[in-house]
C-alpha positions in Angstrom: 37.8 52.1 182.6 38.4 53.0 186.2 36.7 56.1 187.9 39.9 58.0 188.2 40.5 57.6 184.5 37.0 58.9 183.7 37.5 61.9 186.0 40.7 62.7 184.2 39.4 62.6 180.7 35.8 63.7 180.9 33.5 66.3 182.4 31.1 65.8 185.2 28.3 66.1 182.6 29.8 63.4 180.4 30.5 61.1 183.3 26.7 61.2 184.2 25.8 60.5 180.6 28.2 57.5 180.8 26.5 56.1 183.9 22.9 56.7 182.9 23.3 55.7 179.2 21.2 58.8 178.1 22.5 59.7 174.5 20.0 62.6 173.7 22.5 65.4 174.4 25.6 63.8 172.9 27.0 65.3 169.8 29.2 63.9 167.1 32.9 65.0 167.2 34.0 68.0 165.1 35.9 65.9 162.7 33.1 63.5 162.2 31.7 63.4 158.6 28.4 62.5 157.1 27.7 61.3 153.7 25.5 59.0 151.5 26.4 56.2 149.1 25.4 54.8 145.8 27.0 52.4 143.3 27.4 52.6 139.5 25.3 49.7 138.3 22.6 50.6 140.7 22.0 54.3 139.6 23.8 55.2 136.4 21.9 53.5 133.6 23.4 54.3 130.2 24.7 50.8 130.2 26.0 50.9 126.5 26.2 54.6 125.9 29.3 56.6 124.9 31.6 53.7 124.6 30.9 51.9 127.8 31.7 48.2 127.8 29.6 45.3 129.0 29.8 44.2 132.7 29.0 40.8 134.2 25.6 42.2 135.5 24.7 43.7 132.1 25.5 40.4 130.4 23.8 38.0 132.7 20.6 40.0 133.3 20.1 40.4 129.6 20.5 36.7 129.2 18.5 35.7 132.3 16.0 38.3 133.4 14.3 35.7 135.4 16.9 35.9 138.2 15.7 39.3 139.3 12.4 39.4 141.3 10.7 41.8 139.0 12.7 40.9 135.9 14.2 44.4 135.6 17.9 45.4 135.2 20.1 48.5 135.5 20.0 49.5 131.9 18.3 52.8 132.8 18.1 52.6 136.6 17.9 56.2 138.0 19.6 57.6 134.8 22.3 59.3 136.9 24.6 59.3 133.9 22.5 62.0 132.5 21.1 63.4 135.7 24.3 63.7 137.8 24.0 67.6 138.3 20.5 67.1 139.7 21.9 64.4 142.1 24.7 66.8 143.2 22.1 69.5 143.9 20.3 67.0 146.2 23.5 66.3 148.0 24.1 70.0 148.4 20.6 70.4 149.8 21.1 67.5 152.1 24.4 69.1 153.4 26.6 66.0 153.3 30.4 66.3 153.7 31.0 63.6 151.2 29.5 61.4 148.5 30.5 57.8 148.2 30.0 56.6 144.6 31.6 53.7 142.6 33.2 54.0 139.1 32.0 51.5 136.5 35.2 49.8 135.4 33.8 49.2 131.8 33.0 52.9 131.5 36.7 53.8 131.9 38.2 50.6 130.3 35.5 49.0 128.2 37.2 45.6 127.7 38.7 45.5 131.2 42.4 45.5 130.1 44.0 48.9 129.8 46.0 47.7 126.8 42.7 47.2 124.9 42.0 50.9 125.1 40.4 53.5 127.3 37.1 55.4 126.9 37.5 59.3 126.9 33.7 59.8 127.4 33.7 57.6 130.4 36.7 59.4 131.9 34.9 62.7 131.2 31.8 61.7 132.9 33.4 60.9 136.2 35.7 64.0 135.8 32.6 66.2 135.5 30.9 64.5 138.4 34.0 65.0 140.6 34.3 68.6 139.6 30.5 69.3 140.3 30.9 67.8 143.7 33.9 69.8 144.6 32.3 73.0 143.2 29.5 72.3 145.8 31.8 71.7 148.7 31.3 67.9 148.7 34.2 65.5 148.9 34.2 62.5 146.5 34.8 59.2 148.1 35.4 56.8 145.4 34.8 53.0 145.3 37.0 51.5 142.6 35.1 48.2 142.4 31.5 47.6 143.4 30.7 44.2 141.8 30.6 45.1 138.2 33.4 43.0 136.5 34.0 43.6 132.8 32.4 40.7 131.0 35.5 40.2 128.8 37.4 39.3 132.0 34.5 37.3 133.5 34.5 35.2 130.3 37.9 33.9 131.2 37.1 33.3 134.9 36.6 36.6 136.4 37.8 36.7 140.1 38.7 33.0 139.9 41.5 33.6 137.4 44.5 35.3 139.1 45.3 37.2 135.9 42.5 39.6 136.8 44.8 41.0 139.7 47.1 42.7 137.4 44.3 44.1 135.3 42.6 45.5 138.4 45.8 47.2 139.6 46.3 48.7 136.1 42.7 50.0 136.2 43.2 51.4 139.7 46.4 53.2 138.7 44.6 54.8 135.8 42.0 56.2 138.2 44.7 57.6 140.5 46.4 59.2 137.4 43.2 60.7 136.2 41.5 61.7 139.5 43.9 61.4 142.3 44.7 65.2 142.5 41.0 65.7 143.3 40.0 62.4 145.1 41.5 62.0 148.5 39.5 58.9 149.8 39.5 55.7 147.9 37.9 52.3 148.7 39.4 49.4 146.6 36.5 46.9 147.1 32.9 46.8 148.4 31.9 43.7 150.2 34.0 40.6 149.3 31.3 38.3 150.7 28.7 39.6 148.2 30.6 39.5 144.9 32.7 36.5 145.9 30.7 34.1 148.2 27.3 34.9 146.6 28.8 35.5 143.1 30.9 32.3 142.8 29.6 29.9 145.5 26.0 30.3 146.1 25.0 31.8 142.7 22.8 34.7 144.2 24.7 37.4 142.5 26.6 37.9 139.2 28.2 35.9 137.7 25.7 33.5 139.3 28.1 30.7 139.7 27.6 27.8 142.1 31.1 26.5 142.8 30.1 25.8 146.5 32.8 25.8 149.0 35.5 26.6 146.5 34.6 29.6 144.3 34.1 32.1 147.1 37.4 31.4 148.7 39.4 31.8 145.5 37.7 34.9 144.5 38.3 36.5 148.0 41.9 35.4 147.9 42.5 37.1 144.6 40.6 40.3 145.4 42.6 40.5 148.7 45.8 40.3 146.8 44.5 42.9 144.3 43.7 45.2 147.2 47.1 44.8 148.7 49.0 45.3 145.5 46.9 48.4 144.8 47.5 49.9 148.3 51.3 49.2 147.8 51.3 50.8 144.2 49.4 53.9 145.6 52.0 54.3 148.5 55.0 54.1 146.2 53.6 56.0 143.2 51.0 58.5 144.3 50.6 59.0 148.1 53.4 61.5 148.5 52.1 63.9 146.0 48.4 63.2 146.1 48.2 62.8 149.9 45.1 60.5 149.7 43.8 57.7 151.9 42.8 54.2 150.9 40.6 51.7 152.6 38.1 48.9 151.7 34.5 48.2 152.7 33.7 44.9 154.5 30.1 44.0 155.4 28.9 42.1 158.3 25.9 41.4 160.5 26.4 41.3 164.3 26.6 37.7 165.5 24.7 37.6 168.7 24.4 34.3 170.7 20.9 32.9 170.5 21.0 32.2 174.4 23.4 32.8 177.2 24.8 29.2 176.9 28.5 28.7 176.4 27.8 26.8 173.1 25.8 29.6 171.6 28.5 32.2 172.6 31.0 30.0 170.9 28.8 29.7 167.8 28.5 33.5 167.6 32.3 33.9 167.8 32.7 31.3 165.1 30.1 33.0 162.8 31.8 36.4 163.2 35.2 34.9 162.3 33.8 33.4 159.2 31.6 36.5 158.3 34.1 39.2 159.2 37.4 38.4 160.6 38.1 36.2 157.5 38.1 39.2 155.3 39.8 41.7 157.5 42.4 39.7 159.4 44.6 39.4 156.3 44.9 43.1 156.0 45.6 43.5 159.8 47.9 40.6 160.3 48.9 39.3 156.8 46.9 36.1 156.8 43.6 34.5 157.4 42.7 33.8 161.1 44.6 30.7 162.4 41.4 28.9 163.6 39.6 29.4 160.4 42.6 28.0 158.4 42.8 24.9 160.6 39.1 24.2 160.3 38.9 24.6 156.5 42.2 22.7 156.0 41.0 19.9 158.2 37.7 19.5 156.4 39.2 19.8 153.1 41.7 17.0 153.8 38.9 14.5 154.7 36.8 15.7 151.7 39.7 14.8 149.4 40.9 18.2 148.5 44.6 18.4 148.3 45.7 21.2 148.7 43.0 22.9 150.9 39.9 24.6 149.5 41.3 27.8 151.3 44.3 29.1 149.2 47.5 30.1 150.8 49.2 33.5 150.6 52.9 33.6 149.6 55.4 35.2 152.0 55.5 38.3 149.7 51.7 38.5 149.6 51.5 38.3 153.4 54.0 41.2 153.6 52.0 43.3 151.2 48.6 42.5 152.9 49.6 43.3 156.4 48.8 47.0 157.2 47.4 47.7 153.8 44.9 50.3 154.8 44.6 53.9 156.0 41.0 53.3 157.2 38.4 50.6 157.4 35.0 50.8 155.8 32.2 49.1 157.6 28.9 48.2 156.0 26.5 47.1 158.7 22.7 46.7 158.6 21.4 44.1 161.0 22.1 41.3 163.5 21.7 37.5 163.6 21.1 35.1 166.4 23.7 32.3 166.3 23.7 28.7 167.6 25.3 25.5 166.3 23.5 23.9 163.4 21.7 20.7 164.3 21.2 19.9 160.6 23.7 19.3 158.0 24.7 21.9 155.5 25.7 21.0 152.0 29.3 19.8 152.0 31.6 21.2 151.1 30.5 24.8 151.6 31.3 27.9 153.6 28.1 27.2 155.7 29.4 23.7 156.5 32.9 25.0 157.2 31.4 27.4 159.7 28.6 25.1 161.1 26.5 27.9 162.5 22.8 28.4 162.2 21.5 32.0 162.0 18.0 33.1 163.0 16.0 36.2 163.9 14.1 37.1 167.0 10.4 37.1 166.2 10.1 40.5 168.0 12.4 42.2 165.6 11.0 44.6 163.2 11.8 43.4 159.6 12.2 45.6 156.6 11.2 44.9 153.0 14.4 42.9 152.8 13.9 39.7 154.7 17.4 39.6 155.9 17.3 43.1 157.4 15.8 43.4 160.9 16.1 46.5 163.1 18.5 45.6 165.9 20.3 48.8 166.9 22.6 47.4 169.6 24.3 45.4 166.9 25.9 48.5 165.5 27.5 49.3 168.9 28.7 45.8 169.4 30.4 45.5 166.0 32.2 48.9 166.5 33.3 47.8 170.0 34.5 44.5 168.7 36.6 46.2 166.0 38.1 48.5 168.7 39.0 45.7 170.9 40.2 43.2 168.3 41.7 45.2 165.6 43.5 47.9 167.6 40.8 50.5 167.1 41.6 51.6 163.5 40.1 54.8 161.9 36.7 53.4 160.9 34.2 54.9 158.4 30.7 53.4 158.4 30.3 53.2 154.6 26.8 51.8 154.4 23.7 51.7 156.9 20.1 51.8 155.9 16.6 50.5 155.8 14.4 49.2 153.0 10.7 49.6 152.4 8.5 48.0 149.8 6.9 51.4 149.0 8.4 54.8 148.2 6.2 56.9 150.5 7.6 60.2 151.5 6.5 59.7 155.1 9.0 56.9 155.7 8.7 56.8 159.5 10.3 53.3 159.8 13.4 54.6 158.0 13.6 57.6 160.3 13.3 55.5 163.4 16.0 53.0 162.1 18.4 55.9 161.4 17.9 57.6 164.7 18.3 54.4 166.7 21.5 53.3 164.8 23.1 56.7 165.0 22.4 56.7 168.8 24.4 53.5 169.0 27.3 55.0 167.0 27.2 57.9 169.6 27.3 55.3 172.4 30.3 53.6 170.8 32.3 56.9 170.5 31.4 58.3 173.9 31.1 55.2 176.1 33.8 53.0 174.5 36.2 55.4 172.7 35.6 53.8 169.3 37.5 55.6 166.5 34.6 56.1 164.2 35.3 59.0 161.8 32.2 59.1 159.7 28.8 57.7 158.7 27.4 57.0 155.3 23.6 56.4 154.7 22.6 53.9 152.1 21.2 55.2 149.9 20.9 58.6 148.4 17.9 57.4 146.3 15.9 54.3 145.5 17.8 52.3 143.0 18.2 48.9 141.4 18.8 46.5 144.3 20.6 43.7 142.4 18.5 40.5 142.3 15.6 42.3 144.2 15.2 44.7 141.3 13.2 47.7 142.2 11.1 45.9 144.9 13.2 47.0 147.9 13.9 50.8 148.2 16.5 52.2 150.5 16.6 55.7 149.3 16.4 59.1 151.3 14.9 60.3 147.8 12.2 58.8 146.0 12.6 58.0 142.2 9.6 57.7 140.0 10.7 54.8 137.8 7.5 55.0 135.8 8.6 58.4 134.6 11.1 58.8 131.6 12.4 61.7 133.7 13.1 59.6 136.7 11.7 62.4 138.9 13.4 62.6 142.3 11.5 63.7 145.5 13.1 63.9 149.0 11.4 61.8 151.7 10.9 62.8 155.3 14.0 60.9 156.2 16.0 63.2 153.9 15.0 66.2 156.0 15.6 64.3 159.2 19.1 63.4 158.1 19.7 67.0 156.9 19.0 68.3 160.4 21.3 65.6 162.0 24.1 66.6 159.7 23.6 70.3 160.3 23.5 70.1 164.1 25.9 67.0 164.5 23.4 65.5 167.0 20.3 63.6 167.1 17.1 65.6 167.2 13.9 64.3 168.9 
């Protein structure tokens, strides 16, 4: 940006802020919205009550409790199924503009297929939750799928079986019919990398399959097609009357070169392509990144895979994918240092296809989650990359947060993390013109953190899991975030 351009579009005060980098007096735009997020399996409990069917997480953790660090599960979790009114009161007190929650597929369609029957009690639960939110001035932002696949569909391949696409679209259509007059923001999927790569390749998440180098790609391919078909269906059947918006949430760490060398810079670009552009490029341009396709196809050929391990989109699928979003959801927590690996990864695998080694700087503060380091500049760099490479789409930060091993109310580390990351969001908006439309803290309350069980706590609200009542108590970070929302600025 040249000086004449700055003078035309900003005040002298803003110009001085731009030059000095001082963010303390900056405010979030008037249209900017604040929220918090949860997901169904992590908070609801009532896993088999009132007609709910079995999900892949229900099924596997009952069979193999040892895969969770503390051998727990989400059978009761935060008991939000019974305590949703208390949760909405917390949201009201917090002052959020919206609440991002997910719907459990099996609570609506117990066996996964609409023709097998729908569940009136499950439908009523989410209808009551939505009404309670709206009555308290809180917008519902609904995630249609947050990893909990119906076990009946998982038993026949889950996201590896392309027949799931039509079942998902049918389920999504039902949600639009039921709730679309009241819900105006939808997210089709949350984090392909987690339920696909970690679910079907590395075996770290349900369904805990280890089809390394193959399963993750096939799952992602089918889920992207399901997203595109759902978006197309919504536009044709509901958008005109319901006037809602549809996006999807993709997670990524920022890939930072380990050194200033050209090789490390190239490694960081490669990592970001495999970690982020791989999932978003199809909905932006209609296909996977060309460089990624060439690399996987080349390796697949010499590994004896014909056709490539990376599936191909048909011409019609490419057409549906391109532009299939109203906004983009970003889940961002941390940064990794990148360099080319000097040791061999298992082959075939996504790690081997990429070829990049990730590490952390020893000086970084680490949370209770070993992968989560506090690196605030990564937030700004991701947002700027999206602006410069994806034509600055409307971007909603759909998750960002910090974990602790305890649930102390004086959670200073979490407060520091939020303040520093939100400062970088302000920098991205004011210094770089990034089109960030909102921010979502993860999470409203301590919950079931998947294979980490209840050992990692992300909540703004403490939940006493030793109490049958699952007593909720706001932490200091709750009140800090409350003040930020009220003032639309960071407070020292």
